[in-house]
PDB file of N, CA, C and O in Angstrom:
ATOM      1  N   MET A   1      47.233   7.824  -5.803  1.00  0.00           N
ATOM      2  CA  MET A   1      47.033   9.463  -5.566  1.00  0.00           C
ATOM      3  C   MET A   1      48.455   9.725  -6.674  1.00  0.00           C
ATOM      4  O   MET A   1      49.528   9.253  -6.298  1.00  0.00           O
ATOM      5  N   ALA A   2      48.417  10.279  -7.660  1.00  0.00           N
ATOM      6  CA  ALA A   2      49.643  10.846  -8.211  1.00  0.00           C
ATOM      7  C   ALA A   2      50.199  12.241  -7.237  1.00  0.00           C
ATOM      8  O   ALA A   2      49.523  12.852  -6.410  1.00  0.00           O
ATOM      9  N   VAL A   3      51.206  12.427  -7.512  1.00  0.00           N
ATOM     10  CA  VAL A   3      52.020  13.420  -6.601  1.00  0.00           C
ATOM     11  C   VAL A   3      52.709  14.713  -7.242  1.00  0.00           C
ATOM     12  O   VAL A   3      53.906  14.539  -7.470  1.00  0.00           O
ATOM     13  N   ARG A   4      52.148  16.122  -7.622  1.00  0.00           N
ATOM     14  CA  ARG A   4      52.505  16.903  -8.699  1.00  0.00           C
ATOM     15  C   ARG A   4      53.408  17.830  -7.531  1.00  0.00           C
ATOM     16  O   ARG A   4      53.161  17.744  -6.328  1.00  0.00           O
ATOM     17  N   ILE A   5      54.702  18.902  -8.205  1.00  0.00           N
ATOM     18  CA  ILE A   5      55.365  19.830  -7.294  1.00  0.00           C
ATOM     19  C   ILE A   5      55.015  20.435  -8.326  1.00  0.00           C
ATOM     20  O   ILE A   5      55.422  20.156  -9.454  1.00  0.00           O
ATOM     21  N   ARG A   6      53.906  21.685  -7.940  1.00  0.00           N
ATOM     22  CA  ARG A   6      53.449  22.736  -8.562  1.00  0.00           C
ATOM     23  C   ARG A   6      53.118  24.102  -7.507  1.00  0.00           C
ATOM     24  O   ARG A   6      52.949  24.004  -6.292  1.00  0.00           O
ATOM     25  N   LEU A   7      53.084  25.073  -8.114  1.00  0.00           N
ATOM     26  CA  LEU A   7      53.221  26.321  -7.572  1.00  0.00           C
ATOM     27  C   LEU A   7      51.258  26.785  -7.186  1.00  0.00           C
ATOM     28  O   LEU A   7      50.232  26.625  -7.848  1.00  0.00           O
ATOM     29  N   SER A   8      51.480  27.271  -6.075  1.00  0.00           N
ATOM     30  CA  SER A   8      50.050  27.459  -5.078  1.00  0.00           C
ATOM     31  C   SER A   8      50.362  28.909  -4.978  1.00  0.00           C
ATOM     32  O   SER A   8      51.394  29.244  -4.396  1.00  0.00           O
ATOM     33  N   ARG A   9      49.609  29.755  -5.464  1.00  0.00           N
ATOM     34  CA  ARG A   9      49.408  31.172  -5.328  1.00  0.00           C
ATOM     35  C   ARG A   9      48.704  31.800  -4.023  1.00  0.00           C
ATOM     36  O   ARG A   9      47.550  31.495  -3.722  1.00  0.00           O
ATOM     37  N   LYS A  10      49.589  32.824  -3.165  1.00  0.00           N
ATOM     38  CA  LYS A  10      49.021  33.101  -2.548  1.00  0.00           C
ATOM     39  C   LYS A  10      49.168  35.278  -2.328  1.00  0.00           C
ATOM     40  O   LYS A  10      48.694  36.076  -3.137  1.00  0.00           O
ATOM     41  N   GLY A  11      49.614  35.496  -1.580  1.00  0.00           N
ATOM     42  CA  GLY A  11      49.511  37.549  -1.813  1.00  0.00           C
ATOM     43  C   GLY A  11      48.040  37.805  -2.497  1.00  0.00           C
ATOM     44  O   GLY A  11      47.049  37.088  -2.638  1.00  0.00           O
ATOM     45  N   ALA A  12      48.408  39.398  -2.923  1.00  0.00           N
ATOM     46  CA  ALA A  12      47.460  40.049  -2.214  1.00  0.00           C
ATOM     47  C   ALA A  12      46.593  40.218  -3.746  1.00  0.00           C
ATOM     48  O   ALA A  12      47.051  39.308  -4.436  1.00  0.00           O
ATOM     49  N   LYS A  13      45.590  40.949  -4.541  1.00  0.00           N
ATOM     50  CA  LYS A  13      45.542  41.166  -5.401  1.00  0.00           C
ATOM     51  C   LYS A  13      46.656  41.946  -5.973  1.00  0.00           C
ATOM     52  O   LYS A  13      47.179  42.869  -5.349  1.00  0.00           O
ATOM     53  N   LYS A  14      47.115  41.492  -7.453  1.00  0.00           N
ATOM     54  CA  LYS A  14      48.067  42.349  -8.342  1.00  0.00           C
ATOM     55  C   LYS A  14      49.625  42.265  -7.707  1.00  0.00           C
ATOM     56  O   LYS A  14      50.581  42.826  -8.241  1.00  0.00           O
ATOM     57  N   LYS A  15      49.703  41.563  -6.623  1.00  0.00           N
ATOM     58  CA  LYS A  15      51.147  41.413  -6.241  1.00  0.00           C
ATOM     59  C   LYS A  15      51.157  39.847  -5.827  1.00  0.00           C
ATOM     60  O   LYS A  15      51.189  39.726  -4.602  1.00  0.00           O
ATOM     61  N   PRO A  16      51.140  38.786  -6.430  1.00  0.00           N
ATOM     62  CA  PRO A  16      51.430  37.826  -6.528  1.00  0.00           C
ATOM     63  C   PRO A  16      52.992  37.051  -5.876  1.00  0.00           C
ATOM     64  O   PRO A  16      54.128  37.412  -6.182  1.00  0.00           O
ATOM     65  N   PHE A  17      52.647  35.991  -4.981  1.00  0.00           N
ATOM     66  CA  PHE A  17      53.458  35.717  -4.553  1.00  0.00           C
ATOM     67  C   PHE A  17      53.328  33.925  -4.171  1.00  0.00           C
ATOM     68  O   PHE A  17      52.576  33.807  -3.204  1.00  0.00           O
ATOM     69  N   TYR A  18      53.818  32.619  -4.636  1.00  0.00           N
ATOM     70  CA  TYR A  18      53.663  31.305  -4.798  1.00  0.00           C
ATOM     71  C   TYR A  18      54.559  30.579  -3.863  1.00  0.00           C
ATOM     72  O   TYR A  18      55.734  30.844  -3.607  1.00  0.00           O
ATOM     73  N   ARG A  19      54.020  29.879  -3.520  1.00  0.00           N
ATOM     74  CA  ARG A  19      54.715  28.060  -3.061  1.00  0.00           C
ATOM     75  C   ARG A  19      54.593  27.077  -3.772  1.00  0.00           C
ATOM     76  O   ARG A  19      53.668  26.607  -4.435  1.00  0.00           O
ATOM     77  N   ILE A  20      56.072  26.684  -3.489  1.00  0.00           N
ATOM     78  CA  ILE A  20      56.183  25.125  -4.497  1.00  0.00           C
ATOM     79  C   ILE A  20      55.842  24.073  -3.713  1.00  0.00           C
ATOM     80  O   ILE A  20      56.557  23.612  -2.823  1.00  0.00           O
ATOM     81  N   VAL A  21      54.952  23.749  -3.969  1.00  0.00           N
ATOM     82  CA  VAL A  21      54.352  22.551  -3.020  1.00  0.00           C
ATOM     83  C   VAL A  21      53.866  21.132  -3.699  1.00  0.00           C
ATOM     84  O   VAL A  21      53.184  20.843  -4.682  1.00  0.00           O
ATOM     85  N   ALA A  22      54.429  20.533  -2.876  1.00  0.00           N
ATOM     86  CA  ALA A  22      54.209  18.776  -3.068  1.00  0.00           C
ATOM     87  C   ALA A  22      52.505  18.630  -3.067  1.00  0.00           C
ATOM     88  O   ALA A  22      51.961  18.986  -2.021  1.00  0.00           O
ATOM     89  N   ALA A  23      51.715  18.182  -4.058  1.00  0.00           N
ATOM     90  CA  ALA A  23      49.744  17.909  -4.090  1.00  0.00           C
ATOM     91  C   ALA A  23      49.359  17.201  -4.820  1.00  0.00           C
ATOM     92  O   ALA A  23      49.808  16.949  -5.938  1.00  0.00           O
ATOM     93  N   ASP A  24      48.302  16.694  -4.198  1.00  0.00           N
ATOM     94  CA  ASP A  24      47.920  15.550  -5.129  1.00  0.00           C
ATOM     95  C   ASP A  24      46.946  16.386  -6.168  1.00  0.00           C
ATOM     96  O   ASP A  24      46.190  17.352  -6.063  1.00  0.00           O
ATOM     97  N   SER A  25      47.462  15.298  -7.466  1.00  0.00           N
ATOM     98  CA  SER A  25      47.679  16.213  -9.002  1.00  0.00           C
ATOM     99  C   SER A  25      45.785  16.467  -9.187  1.00  0.00           C
ATOM    100  O   SER A  25      45.510  17.270 -10.078  1.00  0.00           O
ATOM    101  N   GLU A  26      44.809  15.980  -8.587  1.00  0.00           N
ATOM    102  CA  GLU A  26      43.721  16.469  -8.709  1.00  0.00           C
ATOM    103  C   GLU A  26      43.159  17.470  -8.032  1.00  0.00           C
ATOM    104  O   GLU A  26      42.106  18.024  -8.348  1.00  0.00           O
ATOM    105  N   ALA A  27      44.096  17.820  -6.738  1.00  0.00           N
ATOM    106  CA  ALA A  27      43.668  19.266  -6.045  1.00  0.00           C
ATOM    107  C   ALA A  27      43.973  20.224  -6.681  1.00  0.00           C
ATOM    108  O   ALA A  27      44.893  20.352  -7.489  1.00  0.00           O
ATOM    109  N   PRO A  28      42.524  21.595  -6.042  1.00  0.00           N
ATOM    110  CA  PRO A  28      42.744  22.518  -6.744  1.00  0.00           C
ATOM    111  C   PRO A  28      44.015  23.233  -6.634  1.00  0.00           C
ATOM    112  O   PRO A  28      44.863  22.944  -5.790  1.00  0.00           O
ATOM    113  N   ARG A  29      44.151  24.274  -7.592  1.00  0.00           N
ATOM    114  CA  ARG A  29      45.188  25.281  -7.305  1.00  0.00           C
ATOM    115  C   ARG A  29      45.631  25.807  -5.994  1.00  0.00           C
ATOM    116  O   ARG A  29      46.796  25.836  -5.598  1.00  0.00           O
ATOM    117  N   ASP A  30      44.548  26.231  -5.343  1.00  0.00           N
ATOM    118  CA  ASP A  30      45.468  26.816  -4.116  1.00  0.00           C
ATOM    119  C   ASP A  30      44.586  26.089  -2.898  1.00  0.00           C
ATOM    120  O   ASP A  30      44.158  26.787  -1.979  1.00  0.00           O
ATOM    121  N   GLY A  31      44.348  24.720  -2.936  1.00  0.00           N
ATOM    122  CA  GLY A  31      43.872  23.664  -2.264  1.00  0.00           C
ATOM    123  C   GLY A  31      45.135  23.103  -1.285  1.00  0.00           C
ATOM    124  O   GLY A  31      46.250  23.513  -0.964  1.00  0.00           O
ATOM    125  N   SER A  32      44.159  21.733  -0.955  1.00  0.00           N
ATOM    126  CA  SER A  32      45.518  21.461   0.295  1.00  0.00           C
ATOM    127  C   SER A  32      46.487  20.883  -0.593  1.00  0.00           C
ATOM    128  O   SER A  32      46.246  20.514  -1.742  1.00  0.00           O
ATOM    129  N   PHE A  33      47.619  20.821   0.009  1.00  0.00           N
ATOM    130  CA  PHE A  33      48.834  20.603  -0.586  1.00  0.00           C
ATOM    131  C   PHE A  33      49.576  19.431   0.545  1.00  0.00           C
ATOM    132  O   PHE A  33      48.999  19.337   1.628  1.00  0.00           O
ATOM    133  N   LEU A  34      51.204  18.276   0.260  1.00  0.00           N
ATOM    134  CA  LEU A  34      51.306  17.660   1.001  1.00  0.00           C
ATOM    135  C   LEU A  34      51.856  18.061   2.095  1.00  0.00           C
ATOM    136  O   LEU A  34      51.532  17.866   3.267  1.00  0.00           O
ATOM    137  N   GLU A  35      53.172  18.945   1.388  1.00  0.00           N
ATOM    138  CA  GLU A  35      53.606  19.776   2.093  1.00  0.00           C
ATOM    139  C   GLU A  35      54.911  20.873   1.368  1.00  0.00           C
ATOM    140  O   GLU A  35      55.352  20.475   0.289  1.00  0.00           O
ATOM    141  N   VAL A  36      55.461  22.088   1.881  1.00  0.00           N
ATOM    142  CA  VAL A  36      55.494  23.138   1.043  1.00  0.00           C
ATOM    143  C   VAL A  36      57.175  22.962   0.618  1.00  0.00           C
ATOM    144  O   VAL A  36      58.070  22.508   1.332  1.00  0.00           O
ATOM    145  N   LEU A  37      57.221  23.204  -0.039  1.00  0.00           N
ATOM    146  CA  LEU A  37      58.908  22.763  -1.084  1.00  0.00           C
ATOM    147  C   LEU A  37      59.778  23.966  -0.820  1.00  0.00           C
ATOM    148  O   LEU A  37      60.996  23.820  -0.719  1.00  0.00           O
ATOM    149  N   GLY A  38      59.070  25.438  -0.675  1.00  0.00           N
ATOM    150  CA  GLY A  38      59.925  26.380  -1.405  1.00  0.00           C
ATOM    151  C   GLY A  38      58.844  27.821  -1.733  1.00  0.00           C
ATOM    152  O   GLY A  38      57.614  27.795  -1.787  1.00  0.00           O
ATOM    153  N   THR A  39      59.557  28.765  -1.880  1.00  0.00           N
ATOM    154  CA  THR A  39      58.606  29.607  -2.196  1.00  0.00           C
ATOM    155  C   THR A  39      59.094  30.229  -3.920  1.00  0.00           C
ATOM    156  O   THR A  39      60.180  29.786  -4.294  1.00  0.00           O
ATOM    157  N   TYR A  40      58.471  31.048  -4.774  1.00  0.00           N
ATOM    158  CA  TYR A  40      59.074  31.879  -5.849  1.00  0.00           C
ATOM    159  C   TYR A  40      58.156  33.211  -5.698  1.00  0.00           C
ATOM    160  O   TYR A  40      56.928  33.126  -5.669  1.00  0.00           O
ATOM    161  N   ASP A  41      58.953  34.636  -5.591  1.00  0.00           N
ATOM    162  CA  ASP A  41      58.586  35.784  -5.642  1.00  0.00           C
ATOM    163  C   ASP A  41      58.860  36.345  -7.130  1.00  0.00           C
ATOM    164  O   ASP A  41      60.030  36.712  -7.236  1.00  0.00           O
ATOM    165  N   PRO A  42      58.234  36.483  -8.105  1.00  0.00           N
ATOM    166  CA  PRO A  42      58.518  37.148  -9.209  1.00  0.00           C
ATOM    167  C   PRO A  42      58.101  38.429  -9.473  1.00  0.00           C
ATOM    168  O   PRO A  42      57.461  38.875 -10.425  1.00  0.00           O
ATOM    169  N   LEU A  43      58.679  39.104  -8.230  1.00  0.00           N
ATOM    170  CA  LEU A  43      58.201  40.716  -7.999  1.00  0.00           C
ATOM    171  C   LEU A  43      59.364  41.462  -7.833  1.00  0.00           C
ATOM    172  O   LEU A  43      59.667  42.599  -8.193  1.00  0.00           O
ATOM    173  N   LYS A  44      60.046  40.464  -7.124  1.00  0.00           N
ATOM    174  CA  LYS A  44      61.106  40.839  -6.759  1.00  0.00           C
ATOM    175  C   LYS A  44      62.593  41.233  -8.331  1.00  0.00           C
ATOM    176  O   LYS A  44      62.437  40.869  -9.496  1.00  0.00           O
ATOM    177  N   GLU A  45      63.385  41.729  -7.994  1.00  0.00           N
ATOM    178  CA  GLU A  45      64.250  41.687  -9.839  1.00  0.00           C
ATOM    179  C   GLU A  45      65.475  41.201  -8.754  1.00  0.00           C
ATOM    180  O   GLU A  45      65.501  41.459  -7.550  1.00  0.00           O
ATOM    181  N   PRO A  46      66.402  40.484  -9.471  1.00  0.00           N
ATOM    182  CA  PRO A  46      65.575  39.427  -9.957  1.00  0.00           C
ATOM    183  C   PRO A  46      64.546  38.505  -9.186  1.00  0.00           C
ATOM    184  O   PRO A  46      64.468  38.647  -7.965  1.00  0.00           O
ATOM    185  N   ALA A  47      63.908  37.755  -9.696  1.00  0.00           N
ATOM    186  CA  ALA A  47      62.478  36.957  -9.531  1.00  0.00           C
ATOM    187  C   ALA A  47      63.553  35.636  -8.298  1.00  0.00           C
ATOM    188  O   ALA A  47      64.479  34.898  -8.637  1.00  0.00           O
ATOM    189  N   GLU A  48      63.079  35.765  -7.256  1.00  0.00           N
ATOM    190  CA  GLU A  48      63.093  35.326  -6.398  1.00  0.00           C
ATOM    191  C   GLU A  48      62.451  33.288  -5.961  1.00  0.00           C
ATOM    192  O   GLU A  48      61.355  32.884  -5.574  1.00  0.00           O
ATOM    193  N   VAL A  49      63.669  32.577  -6.254  1.00  0.00           N
ATOM    194  CA  VAL A  49      63.325  31.215  -6.096  1.00  0.00           C
ATOM    195  C   VAL A  49      64.448  30.421  -4.886  1.00  0.00           C
ATOM    196  O   VAL A  49      65.649  30.266  -4.665  1.00  0.00           O
ATOM    197  N   LYS A  50      62.898  30.027  -4.252  1.00  0.00           N
ATOM    198  CA  LYS A  50      64.106  28.946  -2.863  1.00  0.00           C
ATOM    199  C   LYS A  50      63.361  27.899  -3.041  1.00  0.00           C
ATOM    200  O   LYS A  50      62.216  27.690  -3.441  1.00  0.00           O
ATOM    201  N   VAL A  51      64.476  27.113  -2.562  1.00  0.00           N
ATOM    202  CA  VAL A  51      63.713  25.699  -2.558  1.00  0.00           C
ATOM    203  C   VAL A  51      64.419  24.702  -1.325  1.00  0.00           C
ATOM    204  O   VAL A  51      65.649  24.761  -1.332  1.00  0.00           O
ATOM    205  N   LYS A  52      64.031  24.117  -0.644  1.00  0.00           N
ATOM    206  CA  LYS A  52      64.542  22.840  -0.130  1.00  0.00           C
ATOM    207  C   LYS A  52      64.896  21.853  -0.857  1.00  0.00           C
ATOM    208  O   LYS A  52      64.016  21.092  -1.259  1.00  0.00           O
ATOM    209  N   SER A  53      66.194  21.637  -1.185  1.00  0.00           N
ATOM    210  CA  SER A  53      66.815  20.592  -2.220  1.00  0.00           C
ATOM    211  C   SER A  53      66.667  18.940  -1.582  1.00  0.00           C
ATOM    212  O   SER A  53      66.227  17.977  -2.211  1.00  0.00           O
ATOM    213  N   ASP A  54      67.158  18.942  -0.190  1.00  0.00           N
ATOM    214  CA  ASP A  54      65.991  17.500   0.384  1.00  0.00           C
ATOM    215  C   ASP A  54      64.923  17.348   0.517  1.00  0.00           C
ATOM    216  O   ASP A  54      64.478  16.328   1.045  1.00  0.00           O
ATOM    217  N   LEU A  55      64.155  18.349   0.062  1.00  0.00           N
ATOM    218  CA  LEU A  55      62.674  17.819   0.393  1.00  0.00           C
ATOM    219  C   LEU A  55      62.437  17.518  -0.926  1.00  0.00           C
ATOM    220  O   LEU A  55      61.773  16.534  -1.252  1.00  0.00           O
ATOM    221  N   LEU A  56      62.998  18.403  -1.832  1.00  0.00           N
ATOM    222  CA  LEU A  56      62.462  18.404  -3.079  1.00  0.00           C
ATOM    223  C   LEU A  56      63.359  16.774  -3.969  1.00  0.00           C
ATOM    224  O   LEU A  56      62.623  16.252  -4.806  1.00  0.00           O
ATOM    225  N   GLN A  57      63.956  16.479  -3.895  1.00  0.00           N
ATOM    226  CA  GLN A  57      64.823  15.408  -3.726  1.00  0.00           C
ATOM    227  C   GLN A  57      63.970  14.084  -3.372  1.00  0.00           C
ATOM    228  O   GLN A  57      63.799  12.985  -3.899  1.00  0.00           O
ATOM    229  N   LYS A  58      63.579  14.664  -2.356  1.00  0.00           N
ATOM    230  CA  LYS A  58      62.307  12.953  -1.873  1.00  0.00           C
ATOM    231  C   LYS A  58      61.301  12.741  -2.611  1.00  0.00           C
ATOM    232  O   LYS A  58      60.874  11.597  -2.767  1.00  0.00           O
ATOM    233  N   TRP A  59      60.850  13.606  -3.085  1.00  0.00           N
ATOM    234  CA  TRP A  59      59.358  13.492  -3.802  1.00  0.00           C
ATOM    235  C   TRP A  59      59.522  13.462  -4.697  1.00  0.00           C
ATOM    236  O   TRP A  59      58.500  13.354  -5.374  1.00  0.00           O
ATOM    237  N   LEU A  60      60.865  13.523  -5.478  1.00  0.00           N
ATOM    238  CA  LEU A  60      60.961  13.183  -6.674  1.00  0.00           C
ATOM    239  C   LEU A  60      61.619  11.648  -6.763  1.00  0.00           C
ATOM    240  O   LEU A  60      61.817  11.129  -7.862  1.00  0.00           O
ATOM    241  N   ASP A  61      61.834  11.194  -5.926  1.00  0.00           N
ATOM    242  CA  ASP A  61      62.079   9.780  -5.514  1.00  0.00           C
ATOM    243  C   ASP A  61      61.438   8.679  -5.956  1.00  0.00           C
ATOM    244  O   ASP A  61      61.587   7.698  -6.684  1.00  0.00           O
ATOM    245  N   GLN A  62      60.010   9.665  -4.629  1.00  0.00           N
ATOM    246  CA  GLN A  62      58.866   9.080  -4.135  1.00  0.00           C
ATOM    247  C   GLN A  62      57.744   8.822  -5.951  1.00  0.00           C
ATOM    248  O   GLN A  62      56.716   8.210  -6.240  1.00  0.00           O
ATOM    249  N   GLY A  63      58.576   9.556  -6.590  1.00  0.00           N
ATOM    250  CA  GLY A  63      57.919   9.591  -7.750  1.00  0.00           C
ATOM    251  C   GLY A  63      57.177  11.069  -8.385  1.00  0.00           C
ATOM    252  O   GLY A  63      57.288  11.317  -9.586  1.00  0.00           O
ATOM    253  N   ALA A  64      56.689  11.672  -7.784  1.00  0.00           N
ATOM    254  CA  ALA A  64      56.139  13.273  -8.270  1.00  0.00           C
ATOM    255  C   ALA A  64      56.530  13.591  -9.334  1.00  0.00           C
ATOM    256  O   ALA A  64      57.712  13.501  -9.669  1.00  0.00           O
ATOM    257  N   THR A  65      56.033  13.823  -9.725  1.00  0.00           N
ATOM    258  CA  THR A  65      56.488  14.895 -11.108  1.00  0.00           C
ATOM    259  C   THR A  65      55.775  16.629 -11.076  1.00  0.00           C
ATOM    260  O   THR A  65      54.770  17.159 -10.601  1.00  0.00           O
ATOM    261  N   LEU A  66      57.061  17.092 -11.939  1.00  0.00           N
ATOM    262  CA  LEU A  66      57.096  18.819 -11.863  1.00  0.00           C
ATOM    263  C   LEU A  66      56.118  18.650 -13.120  1.00  0.00           C
ATOM    264  O   LEU A  66      55.923  17.877 -14.057  1.00  0.00           O
ATOM    265  N   SER A  67      55.417  20.329 -12.352  1.00  0.00           N
ATOM    266  CA  SER A  67      54.889  20.577 -13.478  1.00  0.00           C
ATOM    267  C   SER A  67      55.378  21.236 -14.556  1.00  0.00           C
ATOM    268  O   SER A  67      56.563  20.921 -14.449  1.00  0.00           O
ATOM    269  N   ASP A  68      55.321  21.888 -15.469  1.00  0.00           N
ATOM    270  CA  ASP A  68      55.816  22.890 -16.757  1.00  0.00           C
ATOM    271  C   ASP A  68      56.816  23.888 -15.774  1.00  0.00           C
ATOM    272  O   ASP A  68      57.994  23.911 -15.418  1.00  0.00           O
ATOM    273  N   THR A  69      55.582  24.687 -15.575  1.00  0.00           N
ATOM    274  CA  THR A  69      56.332  26.120 -15.332  1.00  0.00           C
ATOM    275  C   THR A  69      57.457  25.603 -13.834  1.00  0.00           C
ATOM    276  O   THR A  69      58.588  26.083 -13.906  1.00  0.00           O
ATOM    277  N   VAL A  70      57.236  24.889 -12.840  1.00  0.00           N
ATOM    278  CA  VAL A  70      58.593  24.666 -11.534  1.00  0.00           C
ATOM    279  C   VAL A  70      59.509  24.014 -12.407  1.00  0.00           C
ATOM    280  O   VAL A  70      60.684  23.977 -12.042  1.00  0.00           O
ATOM    281  N   SER A  71      59.212  23.526 -13.428  1.00  0.00           N
ATOM    282  CA  SER A  71      60.325  22.678 -14.211  1.00  0.00           C
ATOM    283  C   SER A  71      61.710  23.918 -14.637  1.00  0.00           C
ATOM    284  O   SER A  71      62.820  24.343 -14.317  1.00  0.00           O
ATOM    285  N   SER A  72      60.606  24.022 -15.564  1.00  0.00           N
ATOM    286  CA  SER A  72      61.212  25.266 -16.213  1.00  0.00           C
ATOM    287  C   SER A  72      62.323  26.535 -15.225  1.00  0.00           C
ATOM    288  O   SER A  72      63.448  26.952 -15.501  1.00  0.00           O
ATOM    289  N   LEU A  73      61.309  26.885 -13.905  1.00  0.00           N
ATOM    290  CA  LEU A  73      61.718  28.038 -12.617  1.00  0.00           C
ATOM    291  C   LEU A  73      63.001  27.106 -12.322  1.00  0.00           C
ATOM    292  O   LEU A  73      64.154  27.495 -12.508  1.00  0.00           O
ATOM    293  N   LEU A  74      62.746  26.155 -11.963  1.00  0.00           N
ATOM    294  CA  LEU A  74      64.437  25.225 -11.593  1.00  0.00           C
ATOM    295  C   LEU A  74      65.351  25.088 -12.562  1.00  0.00           C
ATOM    296  O   LEU A  74      66.508  25.389 -12.269  1.00  0.00           O
ATOM    297  N   LYS A  75      65.073  24.634 -13.855  1.00  0.00           N
ATOM    298  CA  LYS A  75      66.338  24.721 -14.837  1.00  0.00           C
ATOM    299  C   LYS A  75      66.514  25.675 -14.693  1.00  0.00           C
ATOM    300  O   LYS A  75      67.615  25.758 -14.148  1.00  0.00           O
ATOM    301  N   ALA A  76      65.821  27.241 -14.940  1.00  0.00           N
ATOM    302  CA  ALA A  76      66.422  28.622 -15.692  1.00  0.00           C
ATOM    303  C   ALA A  76      67.331  28.884 -14.306  1.00  0.00           C
ATOM    304  O   ALA A  76      68.202  29.682 -14.654  1.00  0.00           O
ATOM    305  N   ARG A  77      67.531  28.520 -12.705  1.00  0.00           N
ATOM    306  CA  ARG A  77      68.346  29.079 -11.581  1.00  0.00           C
ATOM    307  C   ARG A  77      68.939  27.688 -11.473  1.00  0.00           C
ATOM    308  O   ARG A  77      69.509  27.434 -10.412  1.00  0.00           O
ATOM    309  N   GLY A  78      68.892  26.666 -12.484  1.00  0.00           N
ATOM    310  CA  GLY A  78      70.212  25.233 -11.590  1.00  0.00           C
ATOM    311  C   GLY A  78      69.891  24.728 -10.167  1.00  0.00           C
ATOM    312  O   GLY A  78      70.679  24.532  -9.242  1.00  0.00           O
ATOM    313  N   LEU A  79      68.567  24.565 -10.207  1.00  0.00           N
ATOM    314  CA  LEU A  79      67.668  24.232  -9.222  1.00  0.00           C
ATOM    315  C   LEU A  79      67.700  22.693  -9.223  1.00  0.00           C
ATOM    316  O   LEU A  79      68.041  21.952  -8.301  1.00  0.00           O
ATOM    317  N   LEU A  80      67.318  22.409 -10.318  1.00  0.00           N
ATOM    318  CA  LEU A  80      67.151  20.939 -10.603  1.00  0.00           C
ATOM    319  C   LEU A  80      67.556  20.346 -10.217  1.00  0.00           C
ATOM    320  O   LEU A  80      68.655  20.830 -10.486  1.00  0.00           O
ATOM    321  N   PRO A  81      67.854  19.305  -9.551  1.00  0.00           N
ATOM    322  CA  PRO A  81      68.830  17.741  -9.443  1.00  0.00           C
ATOM    323  C   PRO A  81      69.013  17.299 -11.211  1.00  0.00           C
ATOM    324  O   PRO A  81      68.343  17.571 -12.208  1.00  0.00           O
ATOM    325  N   PRO A  82      69.977  16.679 -11.034  1.00  0.00           N
ATOM    326  CA  PRO A  82      70.512  16.606 -12.875  1.00  0.00           C
ATOM    327  C   PRO A  82      69.588  14.905 -12.961  1.00  0.00           C
ATOM    328  O   PRO A  82      69.349  14.524 -14.107  1.00  0.00           O
ATOM    329  N   ALA A  83      69.270  14.275 -12.167  1.00  0.00           N
ATOM    330  CA  ALA A  83      68.846  12.742 -12.501  1.00  0.00           C
ATOM    331  C   ALA A  83      67.476  13.060 -12.780  1.00  0.00           C
ATOM    332  O   ALA A  83      66.927  12.197 -13.465  1.00  0.00           O
ATOM    333  N   ALA A  84      66.465  14.430 -12.332  1.00  0.00           N
ATOM    334  CA  ALA A  84      65.221  14.839 -12.679  1.00  0.00           C
ATOM    335  C   ALA A  84      65.165  15.874 -13.706  1.00  0.00           C
ATOM    336  O   ALA A  84      64.225  16.660 -13.829  1.00  0.00           O
ATOM    337  N   LYS A  85      66.060  15.847 -14.332  1.00  0.00           N
ATOM    338  CA  LYS A  85      66.111  16.795 -15.584  1.00  0.00           C
ATOM    339  C   LYS A  85      65.316  15.799 -17.027  1.00  0.00           C
ATOM    340  O   LYS A  85      64.902  16.492 -17.956  1.00  0.00           O
ATOM    341  N   GLY A  86      65.196  14.730 -17.113  1.00  0.00           N
ATOM    342  CA  GLY A  86      64.820  14.025 -17.732  1.00  0.00           C
ATOM    343  C   GLY A  86      66.017  14.009 -19.022  1.00  0.00           C
ATOM    344  O   GLY A  86      65.788  13.657 -20.179  1.00  0.00           O
ATOM    345  N   GLU A  87      66.766  14.282 -18.714  1.00  0.00           N
ATOM    346  CA  GLU A  87      67.670  14.380 -19.629  1.00  0.00           C
ATOM    347  C   GLU A  87      68.720  13.141 -20.254  1.00  0.00           C
ATOM    348  O   GLU A  87      69.745  13.255 -19.582  1.00  0.00           O
ATOM    349  N   ALA A  88      68.868  12.251 -21.034  1.00  0.00           N
ATOM    350  CA  ALA A  88      69.465  11.054 -21.200  1.00  0.00           C
ATOM    351  C   ALA A  88      71.293  11.786 -20.541  1.00  0.00           C
ATOM    352  O   ALA A  88      71.478  12.985 -20.745  1.00  0.00           O
ATOM    353  N   VAL A  89      72.079  11.229 -20.047  1.00  0.00           N
ATOM    354  CA  VAL A  89      73.604  11.443 -19.932  1.00  0.00           C
ATOM    355  C   VAL A  89      74.234  10.297 -20.909  1.00  0.00           C
ATOM    356  O   VAL A  89      74.083   9.082 -21.030  1.00  0.00           O
ATOM    357  N   ALA A  90      75.013  11.299 -21.540  1.00  0.00           N
ATOM    358  CA  ALA A  90      76.000  10.349 -22.312  1.00  0.00           C
ATOM    359  C   ALA A  90      76.831   9.364 -22.172  1.00  0.00           C
ATOM    360  O   ALA A  90      77.780   9.994 -21.705  1.00  0.00           O
ATOM    361  N   ALA A  91      77.280   7.998 -22.242  1.00  0.00           N
ATOM    362  CA  ALA A  91      78.249   7.485 -21.727  1.00  0.00           C
ATOM    363  C   ALA A  91      79.517   8.013 -22.472  1.00  0.00           C
ATOM    364  O   ALA A  91      79.669   8.305 -23.658  1.00  0.00           O
ATOM    365  N   GLN A  92      80.370   8.047 -21.426  1.00  0.00           N
ATOM    366  CA  GLN A  92      81.893   8.713 -21.531  1.00  0.00           C
ATOM    367  C   GLN A  92      82.721   7.531 -22.131  1.00  0.00           C
ATOM    368  O   GLN A  92      82.532   6.483 -21.513  1.00  0.00           O
ATOM    369  N   SER A  93      83.540   7.442 -23.116  1.00  0.00           N
ATOM    370  CA  SER A  93      84.427   6.017 -23.590  1.00  0.00           C
ATOM    371  C   SER A  93      85.924   6.755 -23.472  1.00  0.00           C
ATOM    372  O   SER A  93      86.948   6.120 -23.724  1.00  0.00           O
TER     373      SER A  93
END
């Protein structure tokens, strides 16, 4: 089972609210999930992202992958742990 960290839509029509969840990569978008890692509210000004960093790191350590959307949300707000960015760390001499 491949685990993916992605968004799950909640809220009413025309008023989206998302949960950041760890889910099986083959499960439906709003289907079952393994754990809620945070929330994303695009309607607030500015958009609000809340993440439980310890849970996010736990799932990344276990091999979970980030969806493109979650990755860009976390990078834009500086919430993505440095090891998970996928960027090579240059050796300093």
